[in-house]
C-alpha positions in Angstrom: 29.5 -41.0 22.3 28.3 -43.7 19.8 26.0 -42.7 16.9 23.0 -44.5 18.5 23.6 -42.7 21.8 23.8 -39.3 20.0 20.5 -40.1 18.2 18.9 -41.0 21.5 20.2 -37.8 23.2 19.0 -35.7 20.2 15.5 -37.3 20.4 15.4 -36.7 24.1 16.4 -33.0 23.6 13.6 -32.6 21.0 11.0 -34.2 23.2 12.1 -32.0 26.2 12.0 -28.8 24.1 8.5 -29.6 22.7 7.1 -30.2 26.1 8.8 -27.1 27.5 7.5 -25.0 24.7 4.0 -26.4 25.3 4.2 -25.0 28.8 5.4 -21.7 27.3 2.3 -21.6 25.1 0.1 -21.9 28.1 1.9 -19.3 30.2 1.7 -16.9 27.2 -2.2 -16.8 27.1 -2.4 -14.0 29.7 0.1 -11.8 27.8 -2.7 -10.9 25.3 -5.8 -11.2 27.5 -6.1 -7.4 28.0 -5.0 -6.4 24.6 -7.5 -8.7 22.9 -10.3 -7.2 24.9 -9.1 -3.6 24.6 -11.7 -2.5 22.0 -14.5 -3.5 24.4 -12.8 -2.4 27.6 -12.3 1.2 26.5 -16.1 1.6 26.4 -17.0 -0.6 29.3 -14.4 0.8 31.6 -14.8 4.4 30.3 -11.1 4.8 29.5 -9.3 7.3 27.2 -6.7 5.9 24.9 -4.0 7.1 27.2 -5.6 5.3 30.2 -6.0 2.2 28.0 -2.3 2.3 27.2 -1.5 2.7 30.9 -3.2 -0.6 31.9 -1.0 -2.3 29.3 2.0 -0.4 30.6 1.2 -1.6 34.2 1.6 -5.2 32.9 5.0 -4.4 31.4 6.2 -2.5 34.5 5.3 -5.5 36.6 6.9 -7.8 34.1 10.2 -5.9 34.0 10.4 -5.9 37.8 9.7 -9.7 37.7 12.4 -10.3 35.1 14.9 -8.3 37.1 14.2 -10.3 40.2 14.1 -13.7 38.6 17.4 -13.0 36.8 19.3 -12.8 40.1 17.2 -15.6 41.7 18.2 -17.9 38.8 21.9 -17.1 39.4 21.6 -17.8 43.1 19.1 -20.6 43.3 19.1 -22.1 39.8 16.9 -21.4 36.8 14.8 -24.6 37.2 13.8 -23.8 40.8 13.1 -20.1 40.0 11.0 -21.1 37.0 8.8 -23.5 38.9 8.1 -21.2 41.9 7.4 -18.3 39.6 4.9 -20.6 37.7 2.9 -21.0 40.9 2.7 -17.2 41.4 1.8 -16.6 37.7 -1.1 -19.1 37.8 -2.6 -17.6 41.0 -2.2 -13.9 39.9 -3.8 -14.6 36.5 -6.9 -16.0 38.1 -7.2 -13.1 40.4 -7.1 -10.7 37.5 -9.8 -12.6 35.7 -12.0 -12.6 38.7 -11.7 -9.0 40.0 -10.6 -6.6 37.2 -13.6 -4.3 36.6 -12.4 -0.8 35.8 -9.3 1.3 35.0 -7.9 1.3 38.5 -8.5 -2.4 39.4 -7.5 -3.4 35.9 -4.1 -1.6 36.1 -3.4 -2.9 39.6 -4.3 -6.5 39.0 -2.8 -6.7 35.5 0.4 -5.2 36.9 0.4 -7.8 39.6 0.0 -10.5 37.0 2.9 -9.1 35.1 4.9 -9.0 38.3 4.4 -12.8 38.7 4.9 -13.8 35.1 8.5 -13.2 34.3 9.7 -16.5 35.7 8.4 -18.4 32.6 10.6 -16.2 30.3 14.2 -15.5 31.2 14.7 -18.6 33.4 13.3 -20.6 30.5 15.9 -19.0 28.2 18.6 -19.9 30.7 17.4 -23.5 30.8 17.6 -23.8 27.0 21.0 -22.2 27.0 22.2 -24.8 29.5 20.9 -27.7 27.5 21.7 -26.8 23.9 25.1 -26.0 22.4 25.9 -22.8 20.4 25.4 -24.6 17.1 21.7 -25.2 17.7 21.0 -22.7 20.5 19.6 -20.0 18.2 17.1 -22.3 16.7 16.1 -23.7 20.1 15.5 -20.2 21.5 13.6 -19.3 18.3 11.3 -22.3 18.8 10.8 -21.2 22.5 9.8 -17.7 21.5 7.7 -19.1 18.6 5.8 -21.0 21.3 5.1 -17.7 23.0 3.7 -16.3 19.8 1.5 -19.3 19.4 0.1 -18.6 22.9 -0.5 -15.0 21.9 -2.3 -16.2 18.7 -4.4 -18.7 20.6 -5.3 -16.1 23.3 -6.5 -13.5 20.9 -8.4 -15.9 18.6 -10.1 -17.7 21.5 -11.0 -14.3 23.0 -12.6 -13.1 19.7 -14.8 -16.2 19.7 -15.8 -15.8 23.3 -16.8 -12.1 23.2 -20.2 -12.7 21.6 -20.9 -15.5 24.1 -19.9 -14.1 27.4 -18.1 -10.8 26.8 -14.7 -10.0 28.0 -15.2 -11.5 31.4 -15.6 -15.0 30.0 -12.6 -14.4 27.7 -10.6 -13.4 30.8 -11.6 -16.6 32.7 -10.6 -18.9 29.9 -7.3 -17.2 28.8 -6.2 -16.6 32.4 -6.7 -20.2 33.4 -4.1 -21.5 31.0 -1.0 -20.6 33.1 -2.2 -23.2 35.6 -2.0 -25.8 32.8 1.5 -24.5 32.0 2.5 -25.2 35.7 1.0 -28.7 35.5 2.9 -29.5 32.3 6.2 -28.0 33.6 6.5 -30.3 36.6 7.0 -33.6 34.7 9.0 -31.9 31.9 11.6 -30.5 34.3 11.6 -33.5 36.7 15.0 -34.8 35.4 16.4 -31.4 34.4 19.3 -30.4 36.7 19.1 -27.2 38.7 22.4 -25.6 37.7 24.0 -23.0 40.0 27.0 -21.6 38.2 28.7 -20.1 41.3 28.6 -20.3 45.0 25.9 -18.1 46.6 28.4 -15.9 48.4 29.8 -14.6 45.1 26.4 -13.7 43.6 26.0 -10.3 45.2 23.6 -8.2 43.1 25.6 -5.0 42.5 29.0 -6.5 41.7 27.2 -8.8 39.2 25.5 -5.8 37.6 28.7 -3.8 37.4 30.5 -6.7 35.7 27.7 -7.0 33.1 27.8 -3.2 32.5 31.5 -3.3 31.9 31.0 -5.8 29.1 30.6 -3.3 26.2 29.4 -5.9 23.5 26.8 -7.2 25.9 25.6 -3.6 26.7 25.3 -2.9 22.9 23.2 -6.0 22.5 21.0 -5.0 25.5 20.5 -1.5 24.1 19.5 -2.8 20.7 17.0 -5.0 22.5 15.7 -2.1 24.5 14.7 0.0 21.4 13.4 -3.2 19.8 11.1 -3.7 22.8 9.7 -0.2 22.4 8.4 -1.1 18.9 7.4 -4.7 19.6 5.5 -4.3 22.8 3.7 -1.2 21.5 2.7 -3.2 18.4 1.3 -6.1 20.4 -0.6 -3.7 22.7 -2.4 -1.8 20.0 -2.7 -4.1 17.0 -6.1 -5.6 18.0 -7.6 -2.1 18.6 -6.2 -0.8 15.3 -7.6 -3.7 13.2 -10.9 -3.4 15.1 -11.0 0.2 14.1 -10.1 -0.7 10.5 -13.0 -3.3 10.4 -15.3 -0.7 11.8 -14.2 1.8 9.1 -14.7 -0.9 6.4 -18.3 -1.6 7.7 -19.1 2.1 7.6 -20.0 2.2 11.3 -19.3 5.2 13.6 -19.5 3.3 16.9 -17.7 0.1 17.9 -19.8 -3.0 17.2 -19.4 -6.6 18.5 -19.0 -7.8 14.9 -16.4 -5.3 13.9 -14.4 -5.8 17.2 -14.6 -9.6 16.7 -13.3 -9.4 13.2 -10.5 -7.0 14.0 -9.4 -9.0 17.0 -9.6 -12.3 15.1 -7.5 -10.9 12.3 -4.9 -9.6 14.7 -4.7 -13.0 16.4 -4.1 -14.7 13.1 -1.1 -12.4 12.4 0.6 -13.8 15.5 1.0 -17.0 13.6 3.6 -15.2 11.5 5.3 -14.2 14.7 5.9 -17.9 15.2 7.5 -18.1 11.8 9.5 -15.0 12.5 11.0 -16.4 15.7 11.9 -19.7 13.9 13.4 -17.9 10.8 15.3 -15.3 12.8 16.9 -17.9 15.1 17.8 -20.2 12.3 19.2 -17.5 10.0 21.3 -16.2 12.9 22.9 -19.6 13.3 23.8 -19.6 9.5 24.4 -15.9 8.7 25.5 -14.5 12.0 23.8 -12.7 14.8 24.2 -9.0 13.9 23.5 -9.3 10.2 20.2 -11.0 11.0 19.4 -8.4 13.7 20.0 -5.6 11.2 17.9 -7.1 8.5 14.7 -7.6 10.5 15.1 -4.4 12.5 15.2 -2.3 9.3 12.2 -4.2 7.8 10.0 -3.7 10.9 10.9 0.1 11.0 9.5 0.4 7.5 6.2 -0.9 8.7 6.2 1.2 11.8 6.4 4.4 9.7 3.7 3.3 7.2 1.3 0.9 8.9 -0.9 3.6 10.6 -1.5 5.4 7.3 -3.1 2.3 5.8 -6.4 2.9 7.7 -9.2 2.7 5.2 -7.4 0.3 2.9 -9.0 -3.1 2.2 -9.0 -5.4 5.3 -7.2 -8.1 3.3 -4.3 -5.8 2.5 -4.1 -4.6 6.2 -4.1 -8.2 7.3 -1.2 -9.1 5.1 0.7 -5.9 6.2 0.1 -6.7 9.8 1.3 -10.3 9.4 4.5 -9.1 7.7 4.9 -6.4 10.4 4.6 -9.0 13.2 7.0 -11.4 11.5 9.8 -8.8 11.1 9.3 -7.2 14.5 9.6 -10.6 16.4 12.3 -12.2 14.2 15.2 -10.7 16.0 13.9 -11.2 19.5 15.5 -14.7 19.9 18.7 -13.4 18.4 19.2 -10.8 21.1 18.7 -13.5 23.8 21.0 -15.9 22.1 23.7 -13.3 21.6 23.7 -12.3 25.2 24.3 -15.9 26.3 27.4 -15.9 24.1 28.8 -12.6 25.2 28.4 -13.1 28.9 30.0 -15.6 31.2 27.5 -18.3 32.3 27.6 -17.3 36.0 26.5 -13.8 35.0 23.7 -14.7 32.5 21.0 -14.2 35.1 22.3 -10.8 36.0 22.6 -9.9 32.3 19.0 -10.9 31.6 17.9 -8.9 34.6 19.6 -5.7 33.4 18.4 -6.2 29.9 14.8 -6.8 31.1 14.8 -3.6 33.1 16.0 -1.7 30.0 13.8 -3.4 27.5 10.5 -3.6 29.4 10.9 -0.1 30.7 10.8 1.0 27.1 8.0 -1.4 26.4 6.1 -0.1 29.3 6.2 3.4 28.1 5.5 2.9 24.4 1.8 1.7 24.7 1.1 4.8 26.9 2.9 7.1 24.4 0.9 5.5 21.6 -2.4 6.2 23.3 -1.4 9.7 24.3 -0.5 10.5 20.7 -3.9 9.0 19.6 -5.8 11.2 22.1 -3.8 14.4 21.4 -4.2 14.2 17.6 -7.9 13.3 17.7 -8.5 16.4 19.8 -6.6 18.7 17.3 -8.4 20.8 14.8 -8.8 19.3 11.3 -7.7 16.0 12.5 -8.8 12.6 11.2 -8.6 9.0 12.3 -6.0 8.2 9.7 -3.8 11.0 10.9 -4.2 10.0 14.5 -3.4 6.3 13.9 -0.6 7.2 11.4 1.2 9.4 13.9 0.6 6.9 16.8 2.3 4.1 14.9 5.1 6.4 13.9 5.8 6.9 17.6 6.9 3.3 17.7 9.2 3.7 14.7 10.9 6.8 16.2 11.6 4.9 19.4 13.0 1.9 17.6 15.3 3.9 15.3 18.5 3.4 17.4 18.2 -0.4 17.4 20.0 -1.2 14.1 22.7 1.4 15.0 23.4 -0.5 18.2 23.6 -3.8 16.3 26.0 -2.2 13.7 28.3 -1.0 16.5 28.2 -4.5 18.0 29.2 -6.0 14.7 32.3 -3.8 14.6 33.5 -4.9 18.1 36.2 -7.6 18.0 34.4 -9.5 20.8 31.5 -10.1 18.4 33.3 -13.2 17.2 32.2 -15.0 20.3 28.7 -15.2 18.8 27.6 -18.1 16.6 31.0 -19.8 16.5 32.6 -16.7 14.9 29.6 -15.5 12.8 29.2 -12.0 14.0 
């Protein structure tokens, strides 16, 4: 290929990636719709902290089932086709949630349904990127894709915080849940010329043999286990950060009951911290291309663990300090996400990538579905204990995320010791 042809191909890849990531931003709006409104919904829907966590868990349960299904659909029918049909379902289910969620039961059912329809914009998207970009730039490309998701989370939370005083959580739901439809509209022209790759004949893509093949791949399993414990921490963080910063803003104002102003400030601050999530995805993916996958995994996993064990005890500190801590926490917790995805595409044969993502999704989002509920349960139990305090309740609740994430760096270390780890990042373990 001549230099001018390489430059043209590179520019075409950059344009494709930016448009594809724009669609990812739009699809990501619904991911934070409930979490942003949680400080208001706990009162309006008369929910305990455990019930509030269960609604978020319903989303993650639906999402993990979706990821499991679309992984095998991608192997059988191609990632592009699976992505587009899933985008239609995600758009419709998001609007249904915005229109009809009105209490704990309907919220859990409809948000779970939205999660069930939303997985197609994630792992098939990762597969499309893996098919288009070579290993030398794949980590950065996947980091940009995940950063686009973080931008969507940021925009969703910030927009919601500004809409609460105008039309409450219902208006915020309508706006944030309408964006997946825009993601669908943007995806259609972006993927028009993208080939729909099927790596093997349909007859060889039976589900259970593919799963068994993936589970026999010990380095891939270690990567998936590290991701699983990572999800416990990350998805719990995203579920409860707006409520925690709203409580911190309420404490700073000296109020005993939630106020619209305190909730708006806390939710806005939490939304702004997701900007550092974008940076974390970019930094993590880029560093993994240069330093190696497992070293970068270990670095950020250990940093985020420090925050999990200390963040809750900061209640009552100045809001500016809490904001900085939350931003650093978000950055370190998300930085290794793209690396787990990139590593899996390098440790598994292309024809089994969909199955590998499916297995990993079940493991990771099962953990992520449980952790928000456990967090809320700890919050309720400690608040009801004698001589308890808000700082004690929040401190122990955040520590529950750290305890669940402790095995993640150990799995990464074991992966580093495996000889097969040289398959990652052109020999950079």
